[in-house]
C-alpha positions in Angstrom: -26.9 -28.6 22.8 -25.2 -25.6 24.0 -26.1 -22.3 22.7 -22.9 -20.1 22.2 -21.2 -17.4 20.2 -17.7 -18.3 18.6 -15.3 -15.5 18.0 -12.8 -16.5 15.2 -9.3 -15.3 15.0 -10.3 -14.1 11.4 -12.4 -11.4 13.2 -15.9 -13.0 12.4 -18.5 -13.9 15.1 -20.6 -17.0 14.6 -23.8 -17.8 16.5 -23.9 -21.5 17.0 -25.4 -24.7 18.8 -22.5 -26.8 20.2 -23.2 -30.3 20.7 -20.8 -30.7 23.6 -17.7 -28.7 24.8 -14.6 -29.9 26.6 -11.6 -27.7 27.5 -9.4 -30.5 25.9 -11.2 -30.7 22.6 -9.3 -29.7 19.6 -12.5 -29.4 17.5 -15.8 -27.9 18.2 -18.8 -30.0 16.9 -21.9 -28.0 16.0 -25.5 -29.0 15.8 -26.9 -30.6 12.5 -23.7 -32.2 11.4 -22.1 -29.0 10.4 -18.4 -29.4 9.6 -16.4 -29.1 12.9 -14.4 -26.1 13.7 -10.9 -26.4 14.8 -9.9 -24.7 18.0 -6.9 -23.0 16.6 -9.4 -20.8 14.5 -11.2 -19.8 17.6 -10.3 -16.7 19.8 -12.8 -17.4 22.6 -16.4 -19.2 22.9 -19.1 -17.0 24.7 -21.7 -19.1 26.8 -25.2 -17.8 27.0 -26.7 -17.2 30.5 -28.8 -20.4 30.2 -25.9 -22.7 30.2 -25.1 -23.7 33.7 -22.3 -26.0 32.8 -19.7 -23.4 32.9 -17.7 -22.9 36.2 -18.6 -20.0 38.6 -15.7 -17.6 39.4 -13.8 -17.9 42.9 -14.1 -14.0 43.8 -11.3 -14.6 46.2 -8.7 -15.0 43.7 -10.4 -13.1 40.5 -8.9 -9.9 39.1 -10.1 -7.5 36.5 -8.2 -7.7 33.1 -8.3 -6.4 29.7 -7.5 -9.2 27.0 -6.2 -8.4 23.6 -7.0 -11.3 21.3 -6.3 -12.1 17.6 -8.8 -10.9 15.1 -9.0 -7.5 16.8 -11.2 -8.8 19.8 -10.9 -7.0 23.1 -12.4 -8.3 26.3 -12.6 -6.6 29.7 -13.2 -9.6 32.0 -12.8 -11.1 35.4 -10.5 -14.0 35.5 -8.3 -15.8 37.9 -4.6 -14.4 38.0 -3.0 -17.8 38.0 -4.7 -18.5 34.6 -2.6 -16.0 32.8 0.5 -18.5 33.2 -1.4 -21.6 32.8 -0.4 -24.4 30.4 -3.8 -25.5 29.2 -5.4 -24.7 25.8 -7.3 -21.8 27.4 -9.1 -20.7 30.4 -12.4 -19.3 31.7 -13.4 -15.6 32.2 -16.6 -14.0 33.4 -18.2 -10.7 32.3 -17.8 -7.5 34.4 -21.3 -6.3 33.4 -24.0 -8.1 35.6 -26.5 -7.5 32.6 -24.2 -9.3 30.0 -26.0 -11.9 28.0 -23.1 -14.2 28.6 -22.4 -16.6 31.7 -18.8 -16.9 30.8 -16.3 -16.9 28.1 -13.6 -19.7 27.5 -10.6 -17.9 26.0 -8.1 -19.9 23.8 -4.5 -19.1 25.0 -3.1 -19.3 21.4 -5.3 -16.2 20.4 -4.2 -14.2 23.4 -1.8 -11.4 22.2 -1.6 -9.3 25.5 -3.1 -9.0 28.8 -3.1 -6.1 31.2 -4.6 -5.3 34.5 -7.9 -3.2 33.7 -6.4 -0.1 35.4 -5.5 3.4 33.8 -1.8 3.8 33.7 -2.2 7.3 35.4 -4.2 5.6 38.4 -1.6 3.1 38.8 1.2 5.5 38.9 -0.6 7.6 41.5 -1.4 4.6 43.7 2.2 3.6 43.5 3.3 7.1 44.6 5.3 7.7 41.4 3.4 10.7 40.2 0.8 13.2 41.6 -2.6 13.7 40.3 -1.5 17.1 39.0 1.1 15.4 36.9 -1.5 13.1 35.4 -3.9 16.0 34.7 -1.1 18.1 33.0 -0.4 15.1 30.6 -3.9 14.5 29.9 -4.2 18.3 28.9 -1.2 17.7 26.7 -2.6 14.4 25.2 -6.1 16.6 24.5 -4.6 19.7 23.2 -6.8 21.7 21.1 -5.7 23.0 17.6 -6.0 26.5 18.7 -3.4 26.0 21.4 -1.0 24.3 19.0 -1.5 27.5 16.7 -0.8 29.7 19.5 2.5 27.8 20.4 3.6 27.2 16.9 2.4 30.2 14.9 1.9 32.8 17.6 -1.8 33.5 16.8 -3.2 35.5 19.7 -5.0 33.5 22.4 -8.1 36.2 22.3 -8.5 35.8 18.5 -8.4 31.8 18.7 -11.0 32.1 21.6 -13.3 34.4 19.3 -13.1 31.8 16.6 -13.9 29.0 18.9 -16.9 30.9 20.0 -17.9 31.3 16.3 -17.5 27.8 15.7 -20.0 26.8 18.4 -22.8 29.0 16.8 -22.0 28.0 13.1 -21.0 24.7 13.6 -18.1 25.1 11.0 -14.6 23.6 11.4 -12.3 25.8 13.5 -9.7 25.7 10.5 -12.0 26.8 8.0 -13.1 29.9 10.1 -9.4 30.7 10.8 -8.5 30.5 7.1 -11.4 32.6 6.0 -10.4 35.2 8.8 -7.0 35.3 7.4 -5.5 34.2 10.8 -3.9 31.0 9.4 -3.1 29.5 6.0 -4.1 26.1 5.0 -0.6 24.8 5.3 -0.6 26.0 8.9 -4.1 24.3 9.7 -2.6 21.1 8.1 0.6 21.1 10.0 -1.6 21.9 13.4 -3.8 19.0 12.6 -0.9 16.6 12.1 0.4 17.6 15.4 -2.8 17.1 17.3 -3.1 13.7 15.9 0.5 13.0 17.0 -0.2 14.1 20.4 -3.3 12.1 20.7 -1.5 9.0 19.6 0.9 9.4 22.7 0.3 7.3 25.6 0.0 8.9 29.0 3.1 7.2 30.4 5.1 8.8 27.3 3.9 12.2 28.2 4.7 11.9 31.8 8.2 10.6 30.9 8.7 13.4 28.4 7.5 16.1 31.1 10.1 14.7 33.5 7.5 13.7 36.1 8.6 10.0 35.5 11.6 8.2 34.8 11.5 5.8 31.9 12.7 2.8 34.0 9.8 3.4 36.5 7.3 3.3 33.7 8.6 0.2 32.0 8.6 -1.6 35.5 5.1 -0.7 36.1 4.0 -1.6 32.4 5.6 -5.0 33.2 3.4 -5.6 36.2 0.3 -4.3 34.3 0.9 -6.6 31.3 2.4 -9.5 33.2 5.5 -9.3 31.1 9.2 -9.6 32.4 11.4 -6.4 32.0 15.0 -6.6 30.6 17.8 -4.1 31.0 19.5 -4.1 27.5 22.4 -1.9 28.8 24.1 -5.2 30.5 22.5 -7.7 28.3 24.4 -9.7 25.7 22.4 -10.2 22.6 22.7 -13.4 20.9 23.5 -13.0 17.3 21.6 -16.4 16.2 18.4 -14.8 17.6 18.9 -11.6 16.2 19.0 -13.3 12.7 15.9 -15.2 13.2 13.8 -12.2 12.3 14.2 -10.4 9.0 15.9 -6.9 9.4 12.8 -5.5 7.7 10.4 -6.6 10.6 13.1 -5.3 13.2 13.2 -1.9 11.5 9.6 -1.8 10.9 8.3 -2.6 14.3 11.2 -1.4 16.4 11.6 -5.0 18.1 14.8 -7.0 18.7 15.3 -10.8 19.1 17.7 -10.9 22.0 18.3 -14.5 22.9 17.1 -18.1 22.5 15.7 -20.6 25.0 15.6 -24.0 23.3 13.2 -23.6 20.3 11.9 -20.3 21.6 13.1 -16.9 20.7 13.1 -14.0 23.2 11.8 -10.9 21.5 12.4 -7.5 23.2 9.5 -5.0 22.6 8.7 -1.6 24.0 4.8 -1.6 23.4 2.8 -4.7 24.1 -0.1 -3.5 22.0 1.8 -3.0 18.5 -0.7 -3.7 15.9 0.0 -7.1 14.0 3.2 -7.6 15.7 2.2 -11.1 16.8 1.0 -12.0 13.5 4.2 -11.1 11.7 6.3 -12.9 14.5 4.2 -15.9 14.2 4.9 -15.9 10.4 8.7 -15.4 10.4 9.2 -17.6 13.4 7.0 -20.4 12.3 9.3 -23.2 13.1 9.8 -21.8 16.6 8.0 -20.4 19.5 8.5 -16.8 20.6 8.2 -14.9 23.8 8.3 -11.1 24.6 9.9 -9.0 27.1 9.5 -5.4 27.8 12.7 -3.1 27.4 12.9 0.7 27.8 12.2 2.4 24.6 15.3 4.5 24.5 17.5 1.4 24.9 15.6 -0.7 22.3 15.8 2.1 19.7 19.6 2.4 20.2 20.1 -1.4 20.1 17.8 -1.8 17.0 20.0 1.0 15.3 23.1 -0.9 16.4 21.8 -4.4 15.0 20.8 -2.7 11.8 24.3 -1.5 10.9 26.7 -3.7 9.0 28.3 -6.4 11.3 31.6 -4.6 11.5 30.0 -1.6 12.8 27.9 -3.4 15.4 28.7 -2.9 19.1 30.7 -5.6 21.0 28.6 -8.1 23.2 27.8 -7.2 26.8 27.6 -9.5 29.8 24.5 -11.1 29.8 21.9 -11.0 32.6 19.3 -13.5 33.3 15.7 -13.4 32.3 13.0 -15.4 33.9 11.3 -16.7 30.7 9.2 -19.1 32.6 6.6 -16.6 33.4 6.1 -15.2 29.8 2.9 -16.2 28.7 2.4 -14.4 25.3 3.8 -17.1 22.9 3.1 -19.2 19.8 3.1 -23.0 19.6 1.7 -23.8 16.1 0.7 -20.2 14.7 -3.0 -20.1 13.7 -2.7 -20.1 10.0 -5.9 -18.5 8.8 -5.7 -15.3 10.9 -1.9 -14.9 10.4 -2.4 -15.3 6.6 -5.2 -12.8 6.4 -3.3 -10.3 8.5 -0.1 -10.7 6.4 -1.8 -10.6 3.1 -4.0 -7.5 4.2 -0.7 -5.7 5.5 1.3 -6.5 2.2 -1.4 -4.9 0.3 -1.8 -1.9 2.5 2.2 -1.4 2.5 2.1 -1.6 -1.3 -0.5 1.2 -1.3 1.3 3.5 0.9 4.5 3.2 -0.7 2.8 4.1 -4.0 3.7 0.9 -5.7 2.0 0.2 -9.2 2.6 -3.7 -8.6 3.0 -6.0 -5.8 5.1 -9.3 -6.8 4.9 -12.3 -4.4 7.9 -14.6 -5.3 8.3 -17.9 -3.5 11.6 -19.9 -3.7 10.9 -23.3 -2.8 10.8 -25.3 0.4 14.5 -23.7 1.3 14.7 -20.3 -0.1 12.9 -17.1 1.4 9.7 -15.9 0.0 10.2 -12.2 -1.4 7.8 -9.6 -1.5 8.9 -6.8 -3.8 7.1 -3.7 -4.9 7.5 -1.8 -8.1 7.7 1.9 -7.2 8.3 4.6 -9.8 9.1 1.8 -12.4 11.6 -0.1 -10.4 11.3 -3.1 -8.3 12.5 -3.2 -4.7 12.6 -5.6 -2.0 9.8 -5.2 0.7 9.8 -8.3 2.9 11.7 -11.6 2.9 9.5 -14.2 4.6 10.1 -17.8 5.3 9.4 -20.6 2.9 6.6 -22.0 4.9 4.2 -19.1 4.6 4.3 -19.6 0.7 1.4 -21.9 0.4 -0.9 -20.2 2.9 -0.2 -16.8 1.5 -0.9 -17.6 -2.2 -4.0 -19.5 -1.3 -5.2 -16.3 0.6 -4.6 -14.0 -2.2 -6.3 -16.5 -4.7 -9.3 -16.6 -2.4 -9.5 -12.9 -2.4 -9.3 -12.7 -6.1 -12.0 -15.4 -6.5 -9.7 -17.9 -8.1 -9.4 -21.7 -8.0 -7.2 -22.5 -5.2 -6.8 -26.2 -6.3 -5.2 -25.2 -9.7 -1.6 -24.7 -9.3 -0.6 -25.8 -12.9 -2.0 -23.2 -15.0 -2.0 -19.4 -14.8 -5.0 -17.6 -13.6 -6.2 -13.8 -13.1 -8.8 -12.2 -11.3 -9.5 -9.1 -9.2 -9.3 -8.1 -5.6 -11.5 -5.3 -4.3 -9.7 -4.1 -1.2 -11.3 -2.0 1.6 -9.1 1.1 3.0 -10.6 3.2 5.8 -11.4 6.1 3.1 -11.8 4.2 0.0 -11.8 1.0 -2.0 -8.9 0.0 -4.1 -8.8 -2.4 -6.9 -6.1 -4.9 -7.6 -5.7 -7.1 -10.8 -4.1 -10.4 -9.9 -2.0 -12.9 -11.8 -0.8 -16.3 -10.7 1.8 -18.0 -12.8 3.1 -21.5 -11.9 7.2 -21.2 -11.9 10.0 -24.0 -11.5 10.4 -25.9 -8.4 6.6 -26.2 -7.5 6.3 -22.5 -7.0 3.5 -20.3 -7.9 4.1 -16.5 -8.2 1.4 -13.7 -7.6 1.5 -10.4 -9.2 -1.1 -7.8 -8.1 -1.3 -4.6 -10.1 -2.8 -1.7 -8.0 -5.2 0.1 -10.3 -5.3 4.0 -10.3 -9.2 4.1 -9.3 -8.6 8.2 -9.4 -10.0 11.1 -11.3 -8.3 11.9 -14.6 -5.6 14.5 -15.1 -6.3 17.6 -17.0 -4.9 17.4 -20.3 -2.7 20.1 -19.8 -1.1 18.3 -16.8 -0.3 15.0 -18.6 3.2 16.2 -19.1 3.0 16.9 -22.8 5.2 19.6 -24.3 3.7 22.7 -25.7 4.0 21.7 -29.3 2.6 18.1 -28.6 -0.1 19.6 -26.6 -1.3 22.1 -29.0 -1.1 19.2 -31.8 -3.0 16.9 -29.7 -5.6 19.6 -29.1 -6.1 20.0 -32.9 -6.5 16.2 -33.4 -9.1 15.6 -30.7 -11.1 18.7 -31.9 -12.1 16.7 -35.1 -15.6 15.3 -35.1 -14.6 11.9 -36.3 -11.5 9.9 -36.8 -9.3 7.3 -35.2 -6.4 8.4 -32.4 -4.3 5.8 -30.7 -2.2 6.0 -27.8 0.6 3.3 -27.6 3.3 2.1 -25.4 4.4 -0.9 -23.5 2.2 -2.2 -20.6 2.5 0.2 -17.7 3.3 3.2 -19.9 0.1 5.2 -18.8 -1.8 4.9 -21.9 -5.0 4.6 -20.3 -4.3 7.5 -18.0 -3.7 9.8 -21.1 -6.9 8.6 -22.8 -8.7 9.5 -19.9 -7.0 13.0 -19.9 -8.2 13.2 -23.5 -11.7 12.1 -22.5 -12.0 14.7 -19.6 -11.3 17.4 -22.2 -14.0 16.2 -24.3 -16.5 15.3 -21.8 -19.0 17.8 -22.0 -22.9 17.9 -21.4 -23.6 17.9 -25.1 -21.3 14.9 -25.8 -22.1 11.2 -25.5 -19.1 9.2 -24.6 -19.0 5.3 -24.2 -15.9 3.3 -23.3 -15.1 -0.4 -23.2 -12.3 -1.1 -20.7 -10.6 -4.1 -19.2 -10.5 -3.3 -16.3 -12.1 0.2 -15.6 -9.4 2.0 -13.6 -10.6 5.6 -13.7 -14.2 6.7 -13.7 -15.8 10.0 -14.8 -19.2 11.7 -14.5 -21.4 11.5 -17.7 -19.1 8.6 -19.2 -20.9 5.4 -19.9 -18.3 2.9 -19.1 -18.5 -1.0 -19.7 -16.2 -3.4 -18.0 -15.1 -6.3 -20.5 -16.1 -9.9 -19.3 -14.2 -12.2 -21.6 -15.3 -15.2 -19.6 -19.0 -14.6 -20.5 -18.1 -13.7 -24.3 -18.4 -9.8 -23.7 -15.2 -8.9 -25.3 -14.2 -5.6 -27.1 -15.4 -6.3 -30.4 -18.9 -7.2 -29.1 -19.2 -4.2 -27.0 -17.8 -2.0 -29.8 -20.7 -3.1 -32.2 -23.1 -2.5 -29.4 -21.9 1.1 -29.0 -22.5 1.9 -32.6 -26.1 1.1 -32.0 -26.1 3.6 -28.9 -25.9 6.9 -30.5 -22.3 7.8 -29.4 -20.1 11.0 -30.2 -16.8 9.6 -28.9 -16.0 5.9 -28.3 -13.0 4.8 -26.2 -11.9 1.3 -26.6 -9.5 -0.1 -24.2 -7.1 -1.9 -26.6 -7.2 -3.1 -30.2 -6.1 -6.6 -29.6 -7.3 -8.1 -32.8 -8.2 -7.4 -36.5 -12.0 -7.6 -35.7 -11.7 -5.0 -33.0 -9.5 -2.9 -35.1 -11.7 -3.2 -38.3 -14.7 -2.2 -36.3 -12.8 0.9 -34.6 -11.8 2.1 -38.1 -15.6 1.6 -39.5 -16.9 3.3 -36.5 -14.4 6.3 -37.2 -15.4 6.5 -40.9 -19.1 6.7 -40.1 -19.1 9.9 -38.0 -17.6 9.0 -34.6 -14.3 10.1 -32.9 -12.6 6.8 -31.7 -9.8 6.5 -29.1 -7.9 3.3 -28.3 -4.5 1.8 -27.3 -2.2 -0.6 -28.7 1.2 -2.3 -27.5 3.7 -1.1 -30.0 7.2 0.6 -29.5 6.4 4.1 -31.4 4.2 6.0 -33.4 5.2 5.0 -37.0 5.5 1.4 -35.9 1.9 1.5 -34.8 0.9 2.0 -38.5 3.0 -1.2 -39.6 1.5 -3.3 -36.9 -2.1 -2.6 -37.7 -1.5 -3.0 -41.6 -0.2 -6.4 -40.6 -3.2 -7.4 -38.8 -5.0 -7.1 -42.2 -6.6 -3.6 -42.0 -7.4 -2.1 -45.4 -4.5 0.6 -45.8 -6.8 3.0 -47.7 -9.7 3.0 -45.1 -7.1 3.0 -42.3 -5.1 6.0 -43.8 -8.5 7.9 -44.1 -9.6 7.2 -40.6 -6.4 7.8 -38.6 -5.9 11.2 -37.0 -2.7 10.8 -35.0 -0.8 8.2 -32.9 0.9 9.3 -29.4 3.4 6.7 -28.0 4.6 7.3 -24.8 6.9 5.9 -21.9 7.3 6.8 -18.2 10.7 7.8 -16.7 11.6 8.3 -13.0 11.3 12.0 -12.2 14.4 13.6 -10.4 13.3 14.4 -6.7 12.7 18.0 -6.5 14.2 18.3 -3.1 17.7 17.1 -3.9 18.3 17.2 -7.6 21.1 19.7 -8.5 22.9 20.9 -11.7 26.5 19.9 -12.5 28.8 20.7 -15.2 28.0 19.2 -18.6 31.2 17.5 -19.9 32.0 17.6 -23.7 31.7 13.8 -23.8 28.1 13.9 -22.2 27.4 16.8 -24.5 28.4 14.7 -27.5 26.6 11.6 -26.3 23.3 13.6 -25.9 23.7 15.3 -29.3 24.3 11.8 -30.9 20.8 10.8 -29.5 19.1 14.0 -30.2 20.5 14.6 -33.5 23.8 16.6 -33.8 22.4 19.6 -35.7 19.3 19.9 -33.9 21.0 19.5 -30.5 23.5 22.4 -31.3 20.7 24.5 -32.5 18.7 23.6 -29.3 21.6 24.4 -26.6 24.4 26.0 -28.8 28.1 24.6 -28.8 29.5 23.1 -26.1 31.2 25.4 -23.3 32.5 24.6 -19.9 29.9 26.8 -18.3 27.1 24.4 -19.3 25.3 22.5 -16.9 22.6 19.5 -16.6 20.5 18.3 -13.8 21.5 15.0 -12.0 20.1 12.8 -9.3 21.6 13.2 -5.7 19.4 11.2 -3.2 17.9 12.5 0.1 15.6 11.0 2.8 12.7 12.2 0.8 13.3 10.0 -2.0 14.6 7.2 0.1 18.2 8.1 -1.0 17.5 7.1 -4.8 17.4 10.7 -6.3 14.1 10.1 -7.9 10.5 10.4 -6.8 7.6 10.1 -9.1 7.7 9.6 -12.9 7.4 11.7 -16.0 5.8 10.9 -19.4 7.7 11.1 -22.6 5.8 11.5 -25.8 6.0 11.0 -29.6 3.2 12.5 -31.2 2.6 11.7 -35.2 -0.2 13.8 -36.5 -1.5 12.5 -40.0 -2.0 15.0 -42.8 -2.5 14.7 -46.5 1.3 14.5 -47.0 1.7 11.3 -44.6 -1.5 9.5 -45.6 0.2 8.1 -48.9 2.7 6.4 -46.8 0.1 4.2 -45.2 -1.8 3.6 -48.5 1.2 2.4 -50.2 2.7 0.7 -47.3 5.9 2.4 -47.0 8.6 1.2 -44.7 8.6 2.4 -41.1 11.8 4.1 -41.7 10.6 6.2 -44.4 7.3 7.3 -42.4 9.3 8.2 -39.4 11.6 10.6 -41.6 8.6 12.1 -43.2 6.8 12.5 -39.8 10.1 14.2 -38.4 10.2 16.4 -41.3 6.6 17.6 -40.4 7.8 18.4 -36.9 7.4 15.2 -34.9 9.9 14.7 -32.0 10.8 11.1 -31.1 10.7 9.7 -27.5 14.5 10.3 -27.0 14.1 14.0 -28.2 11.2 14.8 -25.9 13.2 12.9 -23.0 16.3 15.1 -23.6 14.1 18.2 -23.6 12.8 17.3 -20.1 16.3 16.3 -19.1 17.1 20.2 -19.8 13.9 21.1 -17.9 15.2 19.3 -14.9 12.4 16.7 -15.0 14.7 13.4 -15.5 18.1 12.6 -16.5 19.7 10.8 -19.4 20.1 7.4 -17.8 16.5 7.2 -17.2 15.5 8.4 -20.8 17.9 5.7 -22.3 16.6 3.2 -20.1 12.9 3.4 -21.5 13.6 4.7 -24.9 15.1 2.3 -27.5 16.2 4.8 -30.1 
């Protein structure tokens, strides 16, 4: 038996006993008959010191290198220089530290993402005579610049005051930014800007700083990096980019990573990059070029940026081809044969989720299109779906399987819809995603992931309610008992609004129970229960339990059926304030829906305090929205929607001087003219005059007219008032409101 540690390309490390080992084996057999491990899942094997079977290094041909491997593994090792370009499955390396517990490591070539000489770039430049030690020291000082220096440069804060603050910081152990704000020397915004600049400078590499300071030419730096990372260098100024190669990678990948496919060598795509250590680049290239291998070459960053911009233009704007220059691709060692599926799938799935969260998406849609069509990844941002990535069809099965594993679903079941949850770890917090898989035609299986809010509730006065609606809502929830409903379609913000209401009710002397599916927002003092339908813990059962648990306020996530609705009405009539949601189009329509469920109309009329219907419309971008003249035809159209008499009473007769806010588009909003969303509301408060309409099952139209006479503004009317306030525009209001 051979004791060893196996580092997987997924990032995990296993302590194992190998039955045997050969560099030609494609599977690793473990002690005890455990399932063998395919070597395409392995980054490297570390053999312990007591294993004498590994070869000893030949010091005459060994150098020090830094290896960057799949799974985030990085090794500083001794290895033979010729092994970098070998054709075998992998190669042996030996530890630099004489006290290492490992005698040797066998590194698999398929997991190798970058290899570099283990020397600092600055030292190599000094040794080559390209820069002086003083140049490198100046670059290091710029890279490690203090926040005080940035504030002195950008804000003109005197150095003596900054030094005094630094001395006080040492004594008090406080943050320098906090001390400067307390002393009135800087504003919080200035501190935030300085911290961002400090982080940007730290992220810059020493070579970039030397080029920026004029101590080194970009061409010289690229040549040195080519030698350091054992990569060929290409001058794009006289190279003809093959259009077939450029089309081999989606433009989204080219734009995101700043790389460019420039040529084809048989089934291998030559990809120009500026940074050999770009995170996740090899995973993405492996996925998008699954039917081909790829090799990378270094290009000067300024050239690459210019050429990437050129190729992202429309074809007629693209520059004419140039005379090609030869590239010696035979020495390129970073390439893929059959990409390692597990690691690449993990990396791609994680990156899609992270991108969705960063984009502020509410939903992530994974849409495969058979064996021939591309797999689309779309994000729903501010209510609209937009394409994020186009991936080859070969990834559809592995990506779907990975997401189903994360959501604890059955990966073998592809004929029925399934639903689950993913708890995803970010550096600063956990994010929960609700996952639904749906079989679609052509043997496909779609995945939709809803990113749950997981945040603190908005104060009730920040929920976007008009002054009248806010006043009426406060009057409703001040009642000691009764039923209040928030209604609207999926994704209209009902749960967020109810949690705003709960935050207003959440005082130390109030006992609040909630039953939710899922629990998206948490609050201190709330006793929140997660519905578990699979084990029989549904809304009705939890609601019955709440009635035995001394509640003041109960929130039920949704009244899905007659049983839950009946218990909610009963609870509200026995001295509890009950809040819930329902999927209906408007406030009066909610009454008809619950009566159709079979509720007793007299009990329901006695219990109901009010119904708040809402929608979410896209908000105009604050940076670029502008006022434009309101034409008479638009005036008449808006008036027809609002009510002619009410509209004229609100804004007066039409004149050519009247204006209305419209969308424009700018870099801040991605050229759409919209950023964020605004809520539209319709609040029907029940009083003694409206209760008979429920008791006698009057038509919805009659109830709506009576509620309007009592001051209820419809969704469209509330939306038009928010158009006048500059929050949204008519197109958005009409897109989410049917009447």
